[in-house]
C-alpha positions in Angstrom: 19.7 -23.2 3.7 19.8 -24.6 0.3 16.5 -24.9 0.0 15.7 -21.5 1.8 18.2 -19.5 -0.9 17.4 -22.2 -3.9 14.4 -19.7 -5.0 16.2 -16.3 -3.7 19.0 -16.8 -6.4 16.5 -18.3 -8.9 14.0 -15.0 -8.5 16.7 -12.6 -8.8 18.9 -12.0 -12.0 22.2 -12.6 -10.5 24.9 -13.3 -8.1 26.7 -11.0 -6.3 29.7 -10.8 -8.0 33.2 -12.2 -5.8 34.6 -9.1 -6.8 31.7 -7.8 -3.5 31.8 -10.2 -1.6 36.4 -9.6 -1.1 35.7 -6.0 0.1 32.9 -6.8 2.2 35.0 -9.4 4.0 37.8 -6.5 4.4 38.5 -6.0 8.5 39.4 -2.2 6.9 35.4 -2.5 6.1 33.4 -4.1 8.8 32.4 -0.9 10.1 30.8 0.8 7.4 29.3 -2.7 6.7 27.4 -2.4 9.8 26.6 0.7 9.6 24.7 0.5 6.2 23.8 -2.8 7.2 22.2 -0.8 10.0 21.0 1.9 8.6 19.0 -0.9 5.9 17.4 -2.6 8.9 16.1 1.3 10.4 15.7 2.2 6.3 13.3 -1.5 6.3 11.3 -0.3 8.8 10.1 2.8 8.1 9.2 1.9 5.0 7.1 -0.4 6.2 5.4 1.7 8.2 5.0 4.3 5.8 3.2 1.6 4.0 1.2 1.1 6.8 0.0 4.5 7.2 -0.2 5.3 3.1 -2.6 2.3 1.9 -4.1 1.4 5.5 -6.3 4.0 6.4 -7.9 6.4 4.3 -6.3 10.2 5.2 -8.9 11.9 7.2 -8.1 8.4 9.8 -4.3 7.6 10.0 -4.0 10.2 12.9 -5.6 6.7 14.8 -2.7 4.8 13.5 0.3 4.3 15.9 4.0 5.9 15.7 7.1 4.0 14.9 8.4 3.8 18.7 5.0 1.2 19.0 7.1 -1.6 17.1 10.4 -1.3 18.9 9.6 -4.1 21.4 9.6 -7.3 19.7 7.0 -9.4 21.0 4.5 -11.2 19.8 2.2 -9.3 16.8 0.2 -7.0 18.2 -3.9 -7.6 18.2 -5.0 -5.3 16.0 -6.9 -3.4 18.9 -3.5 -2.7 20.1 -2.3 -1.6 16.9 -4.7 1.2 17.0 -2.8 1.5 20.3 -6.8 2.1 21.4 -7.2 -0.8 24.0 -11.2 -0.4 23.9 -12.6 1.1 21.4 -15.2 4.0 21.4 -18.2 3.1 18.4 -16.3 5.7 16.6 -13.6 3.2 16.1 -15.4 -0.2 15.3 -15.7 1.1 12.2 -11.8 2.0 11.6 -10.9 -1.6 13.7 -13.1 -3.1 11.0 -11.0 -1.0 7.8 -8.3 -2.2 9.5 -8.9 -6.1 9.8 -10.1 -6.4 6.2 -6.5 -4.9 4.5 -4.0 -7.6 3.6 -0.8 -5.1 3.6 -1.6 -4.8 7.7 0.0 -7.9 9.7 2.6 -8.9 6.9 4.0 -5.0 7.9 3.4 -4.8 11.0 6.0 -7.9 11.4 8.6 -6.6 9.3 8.2 -3.4 10.7 8.6 -5.5 14.2 11.6 -7.4 13.0 13.6 -4.7 11.2 13.5 -3.1 14.5 14.9 -5.7 15.9 17.7 -6.9 14.1 18.7 -2.8 14.0 19.2 -3.0 17.1 20.7 -5.9 17.6 23.5 -4.7 14.6 23.9 -2.1 17.2 24.8 -3.8 20.0 27.0 -6.3 17.3 29.1 -2.7 17.1 29.1 -1.7 20.4 30.9 -4.6 21.3 33.1 -4.5 18.9 33.1 -0.5 19.9 32.0 0.7 15.9 30.7 3.6 16.6 27.2 4.5 14.8 28.1 6.5 13.3 26.8 8.4 9.7 27.6 7.6 6.3 25.6 8.0 3.0 23.0 6.2 1.8 24.0 4.1 -1.5 22.4 5.0 -5.1 19.8 1.4 -5.0 16.9 1.8 -3.7 16.7 5.0 -4.7 17.8 4.2 -7.9 14.9 1.2 -8.0 12.8 4.0 -6.7 12.9 6.2 -9.5 10.6 4.0 -11.9 7.7 3.2 -9.7 4.8 4.9 -11.5 3.0 7.8 -10.4 -0.7 6.3 -10.4 -2.4 3.8 -8.0 -2.6 0.8 -7.8 0.1 0.8 -9.9 2.9 2.8 -7.7 1.9 0.8 -4.3 2.4 -2.7 -6.3 5.8 -1.2 -7.6 6.3 -1.0 -4.3 6.2 -4.1 -3.5 8.3 -5.1 -5.8 11.3 -3.6 -4.9 10.7 -4.4 -1.1 11.0 -7.8 -2.5 14.3 -8.0 -3.9 16.1 -5.2 -1.4 14.4 -8.1 1.2 16.1 -11.2 -1.5 19.0 -9.0 -2.6 20.0 -9.0 1.1 19.2 -12.6 2.0 21.5 -13.7 -0.9 24.0 -11.2 0.7 24.1 -12.9 4.1 24.3 -16.1 3.2 27.4 -14.9 0.6 29.0 -12.6 3.4 28.5 -15.1 6.2 31.4 -17.7 5.0 33.8 -15.3 5.2 32.8 -13.1 9.2 34.6 -14.3 12.2 32.1 -16.8 14.4 30.1 -14.6 15.4 29.4 -12.4 12.5 28.8 -16.1 10.5 26.3 -16.7 12.7 24.2 -13.7 12.9 23.6 -13.2 9.1 22.9 -16.8 9.0 20.6 -16.8 11.3 18.6 -13.8 9.7 18.0 -15.5 6.3 14.7 -17.1 7.4 12.5 -14.0 7.8 14.6 -11.8 5.0 13.1 -15.0 2.6 9.9 -14.1 4.4 9.8 -10.8 3.1 10.5 -11.1 0.1 8.0 -13.2 -0.3 5.7 -11.6 1.5 6.1 -8.2 -0.7 5.5 -10.9 -4.1 2.2 -12.1 -2.7 1.5 -8.1 -1.9 2.0 -6.5 -5.1 -0.3 -9.6 -6.6 -2.8 -8.8 -4.6 -3.1 -5.1 -4.7 -2.2 -5.5 -8.6 -5.2 -5.6 -11.0 -3.4 -7.3 -13.7 -0.4 -10.4 -13.9 3.1 -8.2 -12.2 4.7 -10.5 -14.2 6.4 -8.3 -16.6 6.4 -5.8 -14.1 8.5 -8.1 -11.6 11.3 -8.8 -14.3 11.4 -5.3 -14.8 12.8 -4.3 -11.5 14.7 -7.5 -12.0 17.0 -6.7 -14.6 17.3 -2.7 -13.0 18.5 -4.6 -9.9 21.0 -6.8 -11.7 22.4 -3.9 -13.3 22.9 -2.2 -10.3 24.5 -4.8 -8.6 26.6 -5.4 -11.6 27.4 -2.3 -12.9 30.4 0.1 -11.2 29.5 1.7 -8.1 32.2 4.5 -6.4 30.9 3.4 -3.0 31.0 0.6 -0.9 28.0 -0.2 0.8 26.0 -3.5 2.2 23.6 -3.6 -1.6 26.5 -1.3 -3.7 27.2 -2.1 -6.8 30.8 -3.5 -8.7 33.6 -1.9 -6.9 35.2 0.8 -9.1 38.5 -1.2 -9.0 37.3 -4.2 -10.8 35.9 -3.7 -14.4 34.4 -7.6 -14.3 30.8 -9.1 -13.3 
């Protein structure tokens, strides 16, 4: 686990504060933690799906891509033709197939969609077994605050979205590792099982950010790293999976 987490911790600009871990391990907070975790997995799938729709095909051809429900079976990555939702394509669709085949975003994002939806279902199963209903909780400030800094022109916008995705996945990975020793055996094993995929997700996002960029992205990565660390270490009135320092504490 240490070898897996070392690059994640090096990438992040701060560790999760002990005060957040103390709150997260409180049994009274477990329903909120699990509900928000489920929401995060679902949102991650939705984000990857929106990136596929936005950046894999031109607008006039996006209707050929399947909806999110297509990816809910956690089987192996579908063939490209199946991703199009067409087992047999006519001549008019072959150019679309070729566009998808060339796009570097497609396969990492489809794999991510499937894995995140699978994790979402796993969290729901854990909640159901514990009698925790899946209900609404307000979203944290975390992702929303990072997204306010996305540039408004391309390819800068997609690069920023990829970098933000990398930080969200890396922080999730780090928090799974921090939480696992403090939870019951079932949850601890589950969170450890998620580490490998989350670590790969952040690396995929970073690689894609550089692929889409027309310049070196290191300064932009550092910029979002500082913003992310501020959100993690600054007082936060909400407790969520990606929330900051609990307001009852005044240090980080």
